[in-house]
A tleap script that builds the chain and sets N, CA, C and O, in Angstrom:
source leaprc.protein.ff14SB
mol = sequence {
  NMET PRO ARG VAL PRO THR GLU ILE PHE PHE
  TRP PHE MET ARG LEU ARG ILE HIE LEU PHE
  ALA TYR LEU ALA LYS PHE SER PRO THR GLY
  GLN GLU LYS PHE ASP LEU GLU MET GLY SER
  GLU LYS THR VAL GLY GLN LEU LEU ASP GLU
  LEU GLN ILE PRO ALA ASP PHE GLU LYS ARG
  VAL LEU VAL ASN GLY ARG HIE ALA ASP SER
  SER VAL ARG LEU GLY GLU LYS ASP ASP VAL
  PHE ILE TYR PRO PRO ALA ALA GLY CGLY
}
set mol.1.N position { 93.060 126.122 39.877 }
set mol.1.CA position { 92.874 125.240 41.000 }
set mol.1.C position { 94.182 125.170 41.796 }
set mol.1.O position { 95.254 125.053 41.202 }
set mol.2.N position { 94.110 125.240 43.125 }
set mol.2.CA position { 95.348 125.174 43.914 }
set mol.2.C position { 95.989 123.796 43.841 }
set mol.2.O position { 95.318 122.772 43.711 }
set mol.3.N position { 97.292 123.813 43.928 }
set mol.3.CA position { 98.047 122.560 43.885 }
set mol.3.C position { 97.986 121.896 45.264 }
set mol.3.O position { 98.228 122.539 46.285 }
set mol.4.N position { 97.667 120.628 45.276 }
set mol.4.CA position { 97.584 119.867 46.522 }
set mol.4.C position { 98.860 119.061 46.667 }
set mol.4.O position { 99.224 118.301 45.769 }
set mol.5.N position { 99.549 119.221 47.804 }
set mol.5.CA position { 100.775 118.440 47.983 }
set mol.5.C position { 100.464 116.945 48.039 }
set mol.5.O position { 99.483 116.523 48.651 }
set mol.6.N position { 101.301 116.172 47.401 }
set mol.6.CA position { 101.114 114.722 47.402 }
set mol.6.C position { 102.047 114.038 48.386 }
set mol.6.O position { 101.946 112.829 48.596 }
set mol.7.N position { 102.955 114.796 48.994 }
set mol.7.CA position { 103.900 114.224 49.943 }
set mol.7.C position { 103.382 114.415 51.359 }
set mol.7.O position { 102.810 115.454 51.691 }
set mol.8.N position { 103.584 113.432 52.162 }
set mol.8.CA position { 103.230 113.515 53.572 }
set mol.8.C position { 104.526 113.461 54.361 }
set mol.8.O position { 105.359 112.577 54.160 }
set mol.9.N position { 104.681 114.415 55.257 }
set mol.9.CA position { 105.887 114.463 56.072 }
set mol.9.C position { 105.554 113.997 57.481 }
set mol.9.O position { 104.571 114.436 58.077 }
set mol.10.N position { 106.372 113.118 57.996 }
set mol.10.CA position { 106.226 112.656 59.364 }
set mol.10.C position { 107.408 113.179 60.159 }
set mol.10.O position { 108.563 112.987 59.778 }
set mol.11.N position { 107.117 113.824 61.240 }
set mol.11.CA position { 108.159 114.340 62.114 }
set mol.11.C position { 108.305 113.392 63.283 }
set mol.11.O position { 107.321 112.941 63.871 }
set mol.12.N position { 109.547 113.099 63.608 }
set mol.12.CA position { 109.820 112.201 64.711 }
set mol.12.C position { 110.589 112.938 65.790 }
set mol.12.O position { 111.295 113.912 65.529 }
set mol.13.N position { 110.435 112.450 66.997 }
set mol.13.CA position { 111.217 112.989 68.106 }
set mol.13.C position { 111.917 111.818 68.772 }
set mol.13.O position { 111.433 110.686 68.768 }
set mol.14.N position { 113.052 112.123 69.333 }
set mol.14.CA position { 113.828 111.120 70.056 }
set mol.14.C position { 113.683 111.390 71.546 }
set mol.14.O position { 113.891 112.508 72.017 }
set mol.15.N position { 113.318 110.336 72.279 }
set mol.15.CA position { 113.162 110.408 73.723 }
set mol.15.C position { 114.206 109.522 74.377 }
set mol.15.O position { 114.642 108.531 73.792 }
set mol.16.N position { 114.604 109.876 75.581 }
set mol.16.CA position { 115.491 109.024 76.385 }
set mol.16.C position { 114.617 108.401 77.462 }
set mol.16.O position { 114.075 109.111 78.309 }
set mol.17.N position { 114.478 107.088 77.439 }
set mol.17.CA position { 113.583 106.372 78.343 }
set mol.17.C position { 114.407 105.636 79.398 }
set mol.17.O position { 115.443 105.042 79.097 }
set mol.18.N position { 113.926 105.688 80.632 }
set mol.18.CA position { 114.543 104.974 81.758 }
set mol.18.C position { 113.440 104.140 82.412 }
set mol.18.O position { 112.466 104.700 82.916 }
set mol.19.N position { 113.576 102.829 82.413 }
set mol.19.CA position { 112.608 101.933 83.042 }
set mol.19.C position { 113.248 101.297 84.271 }
set mol.19.O position { 114.398 100.861 84.214 }
set mol.20.N position { 112.523 101.242 85.370 }
set mol.20.CA position { 113.082 100.736 86.617 }
set mol.20.C position { 112.310 99.524 87.131 }
set mol.20.O position { 111.118 99.359 86.873 }
set mol.21.N position { 113.032 98.688 87.863 }
set mol.21.CA position { 112.491 97.504 88.537 }
set mol.21.C position { 111.747 96.610 87.545 }
set mol.21.O position { 112.240 96.364 86.444 }
set mol.22.N position { 110.557 96.121 87.928 }
set mol.22.CA position { 109.844 95.171 87.072 }
set mol.22.C position { 109.375 95.787 85.756 }
set mol.22.O position { 108.997 95.052 84.844 }
set mol.23.N position { 109.388 97.112 85.630 }
set mol.23.CA position { 108.976 97.753 84.383 }
set mol.23.C position { 110.032 97.618 83.286 }
set mol.23.O position { 109.737 97.839 82.111 }
set mol.24.N position { 111.266 97.255 83.666 }
set mol.24.CA position { 112.338 97.096 82.677 }
set mol.24.C position { 112.034 95.988 81.666 }
set mol.24.O position { 112.594 95.980 80.570 }
set mol.25.N position { 111.158 95.059 82.026 }
set mol.25.CA position { 110.834 93.974 81.084 }
set mol.25.C position { 110.075 94.483 79.860 }
set mol.25.O position { 109.911 93.742 78.890 }
set mol.26.N position { 109.613 95.728 79.887 }
set mol.26.CA position { 108.905 96.303 78.744 }
set mol.26.C position { 109.835 97.061 77.795 }
set mol.26.O position { 109.376 97.686 76.839 }
set mol.27.N position { 111.126 97.003 78.059 }
set mol.27.CA position { 112.090 97.674 77.189 }
set mol.27.C position { 112.201 96.946 75.856 }
set mol.27.O position { 112.406 95.732 75.839 }
set mol.28.N position { 112.071 97.654 74.743 }
set mol.28.CA position { 112.220 97.000 73.441 }
set mol.28.C position { 113.662 96.607 73.136 }
set mol.28.O position { 113.910 95.809 72.231 }
set mol.29.N position { 114.612 97.161 73.883 }
set mol.29.CA position { 116.026 96.851 73.648 }
set mol.29.C position { 116.589 95.860 74.661 }
set mol.29.O position { 117.700 95.360 74.487 }
set mol.30.N position { 115.832 95.575 75.715 }
set mol.30.CA position { 116.341 94.736 76.791 }
set mol.30.C position { 117.176 95.515 77.790 }
set mol.30.O position { 117.670 94.942 78.762 }
set mol.31.N position { 117.342 96.804 77.570 }
set mol.31.CA position { 118.120 97.673 78.458 }
set mol.31.C position { 117.179 98.554 79.287 }
set mol.31.O position { 116.076 98.881 78.850 }
set mol.32.N position { 117.626 98.929 80.479 }
set mol.32.CA position { 116.803 99.822 81.305 }
set mol.32.C position { 116.772 101.243 80.755 }
set mol.32.O position { 115.780 101.954 80.915 }
set mol.33.N position { 117.862 101.657 80.104 }
set mol.33.CA position { 117.933 102.992 79.498 }
set mol.33.C position { 118.086 102.828 77.994 }
set mol.33.O position { 118.915 102.045 77.529 }
set mol.34.N position { 117.286 103.566 77.237 }
set mol.34.CA position { 117.372 103.467 75.787 }
set mol.34.C position { 116.752 104.696 75.144 }
set mol.34.O position { 115.962 105.402 75.770 }
set mol.35.N position { 117.111 104.946 73.902 }
set mol.35.CA position { 116.499 106.010 73.114 }
set mol.35.C position { 115.356 105.412 72.315 }
set mol.35.O position { 115.427 104.270 71.861 }
set mol.36.N position { 114.311 106.192 72.149 }
set mol.36.CA position { 113.145 105.740 71.401 }
set mol.36.C position { 112.680 106.867 70.492 }
set mol.36.O position { 112.534 108.008 70.931 }
set mol.37.N position { 112.450 106.547 69.235 }
set mol.37.CA position { 111.893 107.521 68.301 }
set mol.37.C position { 110.405 107.291 68.188 }
set mol.37.O position { 109.940 106.165 68.012 }
set mol.38.N position { 109.663 108.386 68.294 }
set mol.38.CA position { 108.207 108.340 68.165 }
set mol.38.C position { 107.776 109.504 67.301 }
set mol.38.O position { 108.509 110.480 67.145 }
set mol.39.N position { 106.598 109.401 66.747 }
set mol.39.CA position { 106.036 110.524 66.013 }
set mol.39.C position { 105.842 111.709 66.939 }
set mol.39.O position { 105.639 111.538 68.141 }
set mol.40.N position { 105.902 112.893 66.390 }
set mol.40.CA position { 105.733 114.091 67.211 }
set mol.40.C position { 104.294 114.196 67.713 }
set mol.40.O position { 103.398 113.489 67.249 }
set mol.41.N position { 104.103 115.087 68.661 }
set mol.41.CA position { 102.777 115.340 69.243 }
set mol.41.C position { 102.233 114.133 70.006 }
set mol.41.O position { 101.020 113.929 70.054 }
set mol.42.N position { 103.103 113.348 70.591 }
set mol.42.CA position { 102.658 112.191 71.374 }
set mol.42.C position { 102.573 112.558 72.849 }
set mol.42.O position { 103.195 113.517 73.306 }
set mol.43.N position { 101.795 111.777 73.578 }
set mol.43.CA position { 101.621 111.997 75.010 }
set mol.43.C position { 102.265 110.866 75.809 }
set mol.43.O position { 102.669 109.846 75.250 }
set mol.44.N position { 102.352 111.060 77.111 }
set mol.44.CA position { 102.859 110.017 77.996 }
set mol.44.C position { 102.012 108.757 77.844 }
set mol.44.O position { 102.555 107.654 77.790 }
set mol.45.N position { 100.696 108.905 77.774 }
set mol.45.CA position { 99.817 107.748 77.611 }
set mol.45.C position { 100.117 106.972 76.338 }
set mol.45.O position { 100.114 105.741 76.343 }
set mol.46.N position { 100.372 107.679 75.259 }
set mol.46.CA position { 100.710 107.009 74.003 }
set mol.46.C position { 102.065 106.315 74.091 }
set mol.46.O position { 102.257 105.252 73.500 }
set mol.47.N position { 103.002 106.908 74.823 }
set mol.47.CA position { 104.295 106.254 75.046 }
set mol.47.C position { 104.100 104.956 75.820 }
set mol.47.O position { 104.677 103.930 75.459 }
set mol.48.N position { 103.300 104.987 76.874 }
set mol.48.CA position { 103.053 103.776 77.661 }
set mol.48.C position { 102.395 102.701 76.800 }
set mol.48.O position { 102.707 101.518 76.938 }
set mol.49.N position { 101.492 103.105 75.919 }
set mol.49.CA position { 100.883 102.147 74.982 }
set mol.49.C position { 101.935 101.565 74.038 }
set mol.49.O position { 101.961 100.360 73.787 }
set mol.50.N position { 102.800 102.438 73.521 }
set mol.50.CA position { 103.867 102.006 72.600 }
set mol.50.C position { 104.772 100.971 73.263 }
set mol.50.O position { 105.202 100.011 72.622 }
set mol.51.N position { 105.059 101.171 74.552 }
set mol.51.CA position { 105.913 100.239 75.296 }
set mol.51.C position { 105.142 99.014 75.778 }
set mol.51.O position { 105.730 98.087 76.336 }
set mol.52.N position { 103.838 99.008 75.565 }
set mol.52.CA position { 102.958 97.913 75.971 }
set mol.52.C position { 102.958 97.684 77.474 }
set mol.52.O position { 102.896 96.548 77.944 }
set mol.53.N position { 103.028 98.786 78.225 }
set mol.53.CA position { 102.920 98.710 79.680 }
set mol.53.C position { 101.432 98.748 80.017 }
set mol.53.O position { 100.768 99.744 79.731 }
set mol.54.N position { 100.898 97.696 80.613 }
set mol.54.CA position { 99.460 97.644 80.897 }
set mol.54.C position { 99.001 98.807 81.779 }
set mol.54.O position { 99.709 99.238 82.688 }
set mol.55.N position { 97.817 99.294 81.489 }
set mol.55.CA position { 97.271 100.435 82.223 }
set mol.55.C position { 97.099 100.135 83.712 }
set mol.55.O position { 97.166 101.043 84.540 }
set mol.56.N position { 96.878 98.859 84.054 }
set mol.56.CA position { 96.650 98.526 85.462 }
set mol.56.C position { 97.942 98.305 86.252 }
set mol.56.O position { 97.882 98.054 87.456 }
set mol.57.N position { 99.099 98.390 85.609 }
set mol.57.CA position { 100.375 98.286 86.330 }
set mol.57.C position { 100.592 99.566 87.119 }
set mol.57.O position { 100.416 100.667 86.597 }
set mol.58.N position { 100.975 99.415 88.381 }
set mol.58.CA position { 101.305 100.583 89.200 }
set mol.58.C position { 102.610 101.184 88.693 }
set mol.58.O position { 103.619 100.491 88.564 }
set mol.59.N position { 102.576 102.479 88.408 }
set mol.59.CA position { 103.781 103.151 87.903 }
set mol.59.C position { 103.681 104.641 88.152 }
set mol.59.O position { 102.595 105.195 88.322 }
set mol.60.N position { 104.835 105.268 88.169 }
set mol.60.CA position { 104.941 106.722 88.245 }
set mol.60.C position { 105.770 107.152 87.050 }
set mol.60.O position { 106.643 106.414 86.594 }
set mol.61.N position { 105.499 108.348 86.544 }
set mol.61.CA position { 106.226 108.849 85.383 }
set mol.61.C position { 106.741 110.249 85.680 }
set mol.61.O position { 106.010 111.108 86.171 }
set mol.62.N position { 108.009 110.458 85.373 }
set mol.62.CA position { 108.617 111.789 85.421 }
set mol.62.C position { 109.064 112.136 84.012 }
set mol.62.O position { 109.649 111.306 83.316 }
set mol.63.N position { 108.789 113.360 83.598 }
set mol.63.CA position { 109.289 113.867 82.323 }
set mol.63.C position { 110.150 115.078 82.644 }
set mol.63.O position { 109.654 116.090 83.138 }
set mol.64.N position { 111.427 114.967 82.364 }
set mol.64.CA position { 112.386 116.029 82.674 }
set mol.64.C position { 112.310 116.442 84.145 }
set mol.64.O position { 112.379 117.625 84.479 }
set mol.65.N position { 112.166 115.433 85.019 }
set mol.65.CA position { 112.190 115.676 86.454 }
set mol.65.C position { 110.873 116.119 87.065 }
set mol.65.O position { 110.823 116.420 88.257 }
set mol.66.N position { 109.802 116.168 86.277 }
set mol.66.CA position { 108.491 116.588 86.793 }
set mol.66.C position { 107.488 115.454 86.651 }
set mol.66.O position { 107.471 114.744 85.645 }
set mol.67.N position { 106.652 115.295 87.675 }
set mol.67.CA position { 105.612 114.270 87.598 }
set mol.67.C position { 104.721 114.542 86.399 }
set mol.67.O position { 104.399 115.692 86.100 }
set mol.68.N position { 104.325 113.471 85.714 }
set mol.68.CA position { 103.531 113.617 84.499 }
set mol.68.C position { 102.425 112.575 84.471 }
set mol.68.O position { 102.648 111.401 84.764 }
set mol.69.N position { 101.224 113.027 84.113 }
set mol.69.CA position { 100.139 112.071 83.916 }
set mol.69.C position { 100.077 111.696 82.433 }
set mol.69.O position { 100.894 112.160 81.637 }
set mol.70.N position { 99.129 110.875 82.073 }
set mol.70.CA position { 99.087 110.340 80.713 }
set mol.70.C position { 98.780 111.379 79.644 }
set mol.70.O position { 98.992 111.118 78.460 }
set mol.71.N position { 98.284 112.555 80.035 }
set mol.71.CA position { 97.931 113.578 79.043 }
set mol.71.C position { 99.082 114.522 78.694 }
set mol.71.O position { 98.956 115.334 77.777 }
set mol.72.N position { 100.199 114.425 79.414 }
set mol.72.CA position { 101.327 115.342 79.180 }
set mol.72.C position { 101.935 115.080 77.809 }
set mol.72.O position { 102.235 113.938 77.458 }
set mol.73.N position { 102.115 116.153 77.035 }
set mol.73.CA position { 102.736 116.049 75.698 }
set mol.73.C position { 104.246 115.926 75.844 }
set mol.73.O position { 104.864 116.590 76.676 }
set mol.74.N position { 104.820 115.068 75.022 }
set mol.74.CA position { 106.264 114.849 75.024 }
set mol.74.C position { 106.921 115.680 73.933 }
set mol.74.O position { 106.296 116.026 72.931 }
set mol.75.N position { 108.196 115.995 74.147 }
set mol.75.CA position { 108.945 116.779 73.179 }
set mol.75.C position { 110.304 116.172 72.902 }
set mol.75.O position { 110.766 115.281 73.614 }
set mol.76.N position { 110.935 116.674 71.850 }
set mol.76.CA position { 112.261 116.206 71.432 }
set mol.76.C position { 113.232 116.214 72.605 }
set mol.76.O position { 113.334 117.197 73.338 }
set mol.77.N position { 113.943 115.103 72.768 }
set mol.77.CA position { 115.002 114.923 73.763 }
set mol.77.C position { 114.507 114.938 75.203 }
set mol.77.O position { 115.294 115.171 76.121 }
set mol.78.N position { 113.220 114.694 75.415 }
set mol.78.CA position { 112.724 114.582 76.791 }
set mol.78.C position { 113.330 113.359 77.453 }
set mol.78.O position { 113.543 112.332 76.808 }
set mol.79.N position { 113.610 113.477 78.762 }
set mol.79.CA position { 114.024 112.353 79.591 }
set mol.79.C position { 112.777 111.850 80.305 }
set mol.79.O position { 112.140 112.599 81.046 }
set mol.80.N position { 112.426 110.582 80.084 }
set mol.80.CA position { 111.235 110.008 80.674 }
set mol.80.C position { 111.638 108.865 81.598 }
set mol.80.O position { 112.263 107.897 81.166 }
set mol.81.N position { 111.276 108.985 82.867 }
set mol.81.CA position { 111.556 107.968 83.876 }
set mol.81.C position { 110.245 107.305 84.253 }
set mol.81.O position { 109.292 107.977 84.646 }
set mol.82.N position { 110.197 105.980 84.132 }
set mol.82.CA position { 108.999 105.227 84.488 }
set mol.82.C position { 109.416 104.222 85.570 }
set mol.82.O position { 110.306 103.399 85.358 }
set mol.83.N position { 108.761 104.304 86.722 }
set mol.83.CA position { 109.192 103.480 87.843 }
set mol.83.C position { 107.992 103.076 88.694 }
set mol.83.O position { 106.950 103.730 88.657 }
set mol.84.N position { 108.141 101.997 89.458 }
set mol.84.CA position { 107.052 101.591 90.336 }
set mol.84.C position { 106.993 102.501 91.559 }
set mol.84.O position { 107.997 103.110 91.927 }
set mol.85.N position { 105.826 102.598 92.190 }
set mol.85.CA position { 105.740 103.417 93.396 }
set mol.85.C position { 106.590 102.793 94.506 }
set mol.85.O position { 106.780 101.577 94.549 }
set mol.86.N position { 107.084 103.624 95.380 }
set mol.86.CA position { 107.900 103.134 96.499 }
set mol.86.C position { 107.000 102.446 97.514 }
set mol.86.O position { 105.862 102.854 97.750 }
set mol.87.N position { 107.540 101.404 98.099 }
set mol.87.CA position { 106.823 100.690 99.147 }
set mol.87.C position { 107.612 100.829 100.446 }
set mol.87.O position { 108.843 100.807 100.447 }
set mol.88.N position { 106.921 100.966 101.491 }
set mol.88.CA position { 107.609 101.115 102.786 }
set mol.88.C position { 107.082 100.118 103.791 }
set mol.88.O position { 106.122 99.391 103.539 }
set mol.89.N position { 107.722 100.104 104.912 }
set mol.89.CA position { 107.254 99.161 105.914 }
set mol.89.C position { 107.616 99.590 107.286 }
set mol.89.O position { 107.293 98.901 108.254 }
savepdb mol mol.pdb
quit
């Protein structure tokens, strides 16, 4: 009979998060810029859930300088910028 591993390995990735304007209140550290460790294979949507940013809040997300929707997969050392849309007048 084959041996079944009894250990479970969890891989984590470290992200650099930047929150701007009213979205900064969702920072777990109280800082606008912070590092966050999450399990691997996570998406932008899962990150927003982790930060408890409500889905109905207006926001834009950049991952490494590129616009990203909630389905974009995140990777180790990604820079994630979350900011409100610009308003003009």
